[in-house]
Each structure stands twice: as structure tokens, then as C-alpha cells.
DSSP file (Angstrom, degrees, kcal/mol; ACC not computed):
  #  RESIDUE AA STRUCTURE BP1 BP2  ACC     N-H-->O    O-->H-N    N-H-->O    O-->H-N    TCO  KAPPA ALPHA  PHI   PSI    X-CA   Y-CA   Z-CA
    1    1 A M              0   0    0      0, 0.0     2,-0.5     0, 0.0     0, 0.0   0.000 360.0 360.0 360.0 130.9   85.2  -35.0  -29.9
    2    2 A L        -     0   0    0      2,-0.0     2,-0.5     0, 0.0     0, 0.0  -0.829 360.0-164.5 -90.9 125.4   83.5  -35.5  -33.3
    3    3 A I        +     0   0    0     -2,-0.5     2,-0.3     2,-0.0     0, 0.0  -0.960  12.9 173.3-114.5 127.2   85.9  -36.7  -36.0
    4    4 A V        -     0   0    0     -2,-0.5     2,-0.5     2,-0.0    -2,-0.0  -0.919  27.7-132.8-130.5 154.3   84.9  -36.4  -39.7
    5    5 A S        +     0   0    0     -2,-0.3     2,-0.3     2,-0.0    -2,-0.0  -0.931  32.5 171.4-105.5 132.8   86.5  -36.9  -43.0
    6    6 A R        -     0   0    0     -2,-0.5     2,-0.2     4,-0.1     3,-0.0  -0.941  22.2-138.9-136.7 157.5   85.9  -34.2  -45.6
    7    7 A K    >   -     0   0    0     -2,-0.3     3,-2.4     1,-0.1    15,-0.3  -0.682  47.5 -70.2-108.2 166.8   87.3  -33.4  -49.1
    8    8 A V  T 3  S+     0   0    0      1,-0.3    15,-0.2    -2,-0.2    -1,-0.1  -0.359 124.7  24.2 -56.7 132.0   88.3  -30.0  -50.5
    9    9 A G  T 3  S+     0   0    0     13,-3.0    -1,-0.3     1,-0.4    14,-0.1   0.151  94.2 123.3  95.0 -17.6   85.1  -28.0  -51.1
   10   10 A D    <   -     0   0    0     -3,-2.4    12,-2.4    12,-0.1    -1,-0.4  -0.403  44.9-156.5 -74.7 154.4   83.1  -29.9  -48.4
   11   11 A Q  E     -A   21   0A   0     10,-0.2     2,-0.4    -3,-0.1    10,-0.2  -0.920  13.1-154.6-130.2 156.8   81.5  -28.0  -45.6
   12   12 A I  E     -A   20   0A   0      8,-2.6     8,-3.2    -2,-0.3     2,-0.5  -1.000  13.9-148.9-128.0 131.9   80.3  -28.7  -42.1
   13   13 A R  E     -A   19   0A   0     -2,-0.4     2,-0.5     6,-0.2     6,-0.2  -0.872   6.3-163.9-102.3 132.8   77.6  -26.6  -40.5
   14   14 A I  E >>  -A   18   0A   0      4,-3.2     4,-1.6    -2,-0.5     3,-0.6  -0.965  64.1 -40.8-116.9 113.3   77.7  -26.0  -36.7
   15   15 A G  T 34 S-     0   0    0     -2,-0.5     0, 0.0     1,-0.2     0, 0.0  -0.363  99.0 -59.0  61.9-149.1   74.3  -24.7  -35.4
   16   16 A S  T 34 S+     0   0    0      1,-0.1    -1,-0.2    -3,-0.1     3,-0.0   0.495 132.1  48.1-103.6  -5.5   72.8  -22.2  -37.6
   17   17 A D  T <4 S+     0   0    0     -3,-0.6     2,-0.5     1,-0.1    -2,-0.2   0.570  95.4  68.0-113.4 -11.5   75.6  -19.6  -37.5
   18   18 A V  E  <  +A   14   0A   0     -4,-1.6    -4,-3.2    18,-0.1     2,-0.4  -0.943  48.1 179.8-123.2 131.0   78.9  -21.4  -38.2
   19   19 A V  E     -AB  13  35A   0     16,-1.9    16,-3.0    -2,-0.5     2,-0.5  -0.996  10.0-161.5-128.0 126.7   80.1  -23.0  -41.5
   20   20 A V  E     -AB  12  34A   0     -8,-3.2    -8,-2.6    -2,-0.4     2,-0.4  -0.938  12.1-169.0-108.4 124.4   83.5  -24.7  -41.7
   21   21 A S  E     -AB  11  33A   0     12,-3.1    12,-2.8    -2,-0.5     2,-0.8  -0.913  23.9-129.7-114.5 139.8   84.8  -25.3  -45.3
   22   22 A V  E     + B   0  32A   0    -12,-2.4   -13,-3.0    -2,-0.4    10,-0.2  -0.812  32.6 172.7 -85.8 113.1   87.8  -27.3  -46.4
   23   23 A V  E     -     0   0A   0      8,-2.6     2,-0.3    -2,-0.8     9,-0.2   0.875  58.2  -5.4 -90.1 -44.6   89.7  -24.9  -48.6
   24   24 A E  E     - B   0  31A   0      7,-1.5     7,-3.3   -16,-0.1     2,-0.4  -0.991  46.7-161.9-156.7 142.2   92.9  -26.8  -49.3
   25   25 A I  E     + B   0  30A   0     -2,-0.3     2,-0.4     5,-0.2     5,-0.2  -0.986  24.2 161.4-128.4 121.1   94.8  -30.0  -48.4
   26   26 A Q  E >   - B   0  29A   0      3,-2.5     3,-2.0    -2,-0.4     2,-0.2  -0.934  60.6 -46.5-144.8 114.7   98.5  -30.0  -49.2
   27   27 A G  T 3  S-     0   0    0     -2,-0.4     0, 0.0     1,-0.3     0, 0.0  -0.458 123.6 -19.0  62.5-126.9  101.0  -32.4  -47.7
   28   28 A G  T 3  S+     0   0    0     -2,-0.2     2,-0.4    -3,-0.1    -1,-0.3   0.214 120.1  93.1 -96.4  15.7  100.4  -32.5  -44.0
   29   29 A K  E <   -B   26   0A   0     -3,-2.0    -3,-2.5     2,-0.0     2,-0.4  -0.887  51.2-167.0-116.2 141.4   98.4  -29.2  -43.9
   30   30 A V  E     -B   25   0A   0     -2,-0.4     2,-0.5    -5,-0.2    -5,-0.2  -0.994  10.6-152.7-121.6 127.1   94.7  -28.6  -44.1
   31   31 A R  E     -B   24   0A   0     -7,-3.3    -8,-2.6    -2,-0.4    -7,-1.5  -0.894  14.7-167.0-102.6 127.9   93.4  -25.0  -44.7
   32   32 A L  E     -B   22   0A   0     -2,-0.5     2,-0.4   -10,-0.2   -10,-0.2  -0.887  11.9-148.9-114.0 143.0   89.9  -24.3  -43.3
   33   33 A G  E     -B   21   0A   0    -12,-2.8   -12,-3.1    -2,-0.4     2,-0.5  -0.934  14.0-157.9-107.4 135.7   87.6  -21.4  -44.0
   34   34 A L  E     -B   20   0A   0     -2,-0.4     2,-0.7   -14,-0.2   -14,-0.2  -0.960   9.6-162.9-118.2 120.4   85.3  -20.3  -41.2
   35   35 A D  E     +B   19   0A   0    -16,-3.0   -16,-1.9    -2,-0.5    -2,-0.0  -0.916  31.7 165.6 -99.6 114.5   82.1  -18.4  -41.8
   36   36 A L        -     0   0    0     -2,-0.7   -18,-0.1   -18,-0.2    -2,-0.0  -0.888  43.6 -98.0-129.5 153.5   81.2  -16.9  -38.4
   37   37 A P    >   -     0   0    0      0, 0.0     3,-2.0     0, 0.0   -20,-0.0  -0.495  41.8-116.6 -65.2 145.7   79.0  -14.3  -36.9
   38   38 A P  T 3  S+     0   0    0      0, 0.0    24,-0.0     0, 0.0    -2,-0.0   0.713 111.5  54.3 -61.9 -22.3   80.9  -11.1  -36.2
   39   39 A D  T 3  S+     0   0    0      2,-0.1     2,-0.5     0, 0.0     0, 0.0   0.434  81.8 108.5 -92.7   2.7   80.5  -11.3  -32.5
   40   40 A L    <   -     0   0    0     -3,-2.0     2,-0.4     1,-0.0    -4,-0.1  -0.702  64.2-140.8 -83.2 122.6   81.9  -14.8  -32.1
   41   41 A K        -     0   0    0     -2,-0.5     2,-0.4    18,-0.0    20,-0.1  -0.662  17.0-162.2 -82.4 132.9   85.3  -14.9  -30.5
   42   42 A V        -     0   0    0     18,-0.4    18,-1.8    -2,-0.4     2,-0.4  -0.962   7.4-172.3-119.9 133.8   87.8  -17.4  -32.0
   43   43 A E  E     -C   59   0B   0     -2,-0.4     2,-0.4    16,-0.2    16,-0.2  -0.985  14.7-142.8-123.7 135.3   91.0  -18.6  -30.3
   44   44 A R  E     -C   58   0B   0     14,-2.5    14,-1.6    -2,-0.4     2,-0.6  -0.807   4.2-152.2 -99.0 135.3   93.5  -20.8  -32.0
   45   45 A V        -     0   0    0     -2,-0.4    12,-0.1    12,-0.2     5,-0.1  -0.946  24.7-129.1-104.8 117.7   95.3  -23.6  -30.1
   46   46 A D    >>  -     0   0    0     -2,-0.6     3,-1.7    10,-0.4     4,-0.7  -0.346  18.4-114.2 -69.7 148.7   98.7  -24.2  -31.7
   47   47 A G  G >4 S+     0   0    0      1,-0.3     3,-0.8     2,-0.2     4,-0.3   0.798 111.2  61.1 -54.1 -38.2   99.7  -27.8  -32.6
   48   48 A A  G 34 S+     0   0    0      1,-0.2    -1,-0.3     2,-0.1     3,-0.2   0.768 115.6  34.6 -61.9 -25.3  102.6  -28.1  -30.1
   49   49 A H  G X4 S+     0   0    0     -3,-1.7     3,-0.7     1,-0.1    -1,-0.2   0.421  93.0  91.8-108.8  -1.4  100.1  -27.5  -27.3
   50   50 A A  T <<  +     0   0    0     -3,-0.8    -1,-0.1    -4,-0.7    -2,-0.1   0.585  68.1  77.5 -74.7  -8.2   97.0  -29.2  -28.7
   51   51 A K  T 3  S-     0   0    0     -4,-0.3    -1,-0.2    -3,-0.2     3,-0.1   0.030 124.0 -60.6 -97.2  28.1   97.8  -32.7  -27.2
   52   52 A G  S <  S+     0   0    0     -3,-0.7    -2,-0.1     1,-0.5    -3,-0.1   0.111  99.7 108.9 126.4 -25.2   96.6  -32.0  -23.6
   53   53 A S  S    S-     0   0    0     -4,-0.2    -1,-0.5    -5,-0.1    -4,-0.0  -0.317  75.0-107.0 -77.5 170.0   98.6  -29.1  -22.1
   54   54 A H        -     0   0    0     -3,-0.1    -4,-0.1    -2,-0.0    -1,-0.1  -0.817  44.5-168.6-101.0  98.8   97.1  -25.7  -21.5
   55   55 A P        -     0   0    0      0, 0.0     2,-0.5     0, 0.0   -10,-0.0  -0.303  31.8 -97.7 -82.8 164.0   98.5  -23.4  -24.2
   56   56 A P        -     0   0    0      0, 0.0   -10,-0.4     0, 0.0     2,-0.2  -0.728  47.8-134.8 -72.5 128.1   98.4  -19.7  -24.5
   57   57 A H        -     0   0    0     -2,-0.5     2,-0.5   -12,-0.1   -12,-0.2  -0.533   7.6-138.8 -85.4 154.2   95.5  -19.1  -26.9
   58   58 A K  E     -C   44   0B   0    -14,-1.6   -14,-2.5    -2,-0.2     2,-0.3  -0.960  11.3-138.4-113.5 123.0   95.8  -16.6  -29.8
   59   59 A A  E     -C   43   0B   0     -2,-0.5     8,-2.6   -16,-0.2     9,-0.5  -0.627  24.8-149.4 -76.7 136.7   92.8  -14.5  -30.6
   60   60 A L  B     -D   66   0C   0    -18,-1.8   -18,-0.4    -2,-0.3     6,-0.2  -0.821   7.2-137.4-111.7 146.9   92.3  -14.2  -34.3
   61   61 A D    >   -     0   0    0      4,-2.9     3,-1.8    -2,-0.3     6,-0.1  -0.359  46.9 -88.9 -83.7 178.6   90.9  -11.5  -36.5
   62   62 A K  T 3  S+     0   0    0      1,-0.3   -28,-0.2     2,-0.1   -26,-0.1   0.660 127.7  56.9 -67.8 -15.0   88.5  -12.5  -39.3
   63   63 A Q  T 3  S-     0   0    0      2,-0.1    -1,-0.3     3,-0.0     3,-0.1   0.408 120.4-105.8 -94.5   2.5   91.4  -12.9  -41.7
   64   64 A G  S <  S+     0   0    0     -3,-1.8     2,-0.1     1,-0.3    -2,-0.1   0.437  80.7 122.8  92.1   0.7   93.1  -15.5  -39.5
   65   65 A G  S    S-     0   0    0      1,-0.1    -4,-2.9    -5,-0.0    -1,-0.3  -0.465  75.7 -75.3 -89.1 166.0   95.9  -13.2  -38.2
   66   66 A D  B     -D   60   0C   0     -6,-0.2    -6,-0.2     1,-0.2    -1,-0.1  -0.367  33.0-155.0 -58.5 133.8   96.6  -12.3  -34.6
   67   67 A A              0   0    0     -8,-2.6    -1,-0.2     1,-0.2    -7,-0.1   0.515 360.0 360.0 -86.5  -7.8   94.1   -9.8  -33.3
   68   68 A R              0   0    0     -9,-0.5    -1,-0.2    -7,-0.0    -2,-0.1   0.482 360.0 360.0 -79.9 360.0   96.7   -8.6  -30.7
């Protein structure tokens, strides 16, 4: 796992197709913006399950909401 520190407005490029932007940091929450190719499938792992168990993943639409 790569761990980086970023500030609001900073970006990280992954390959040539994915850009992750830090949109907002408030309290214990960080909001990220993802610029992705339209055919890339994204699944969110919720925090309660992120520490090693195998959670049910949620497919997201491009606005970050459930795609189901």
C-alpha cells in the first residue's frame, strides 16, 4: 500500500487515465474527486469493513452514488 500526504487541491495521477484530487478535508472526513475513464468499474469498501474482512462492495455511478 502506498501512503501519501496531500493537501486540498493536490492531485495524484495513477497511470495515464486516473486522477485523484483532494476536494475537502473537514474533521475526520476527506472528500476525494476521481477523474476516471468511463469504462472503469469502481467499488467502494465501507470503513467498517476496510480493516481486513471481506465486505460487500458497492458499485458507484460517476456521481459517487450507488449504481444499484
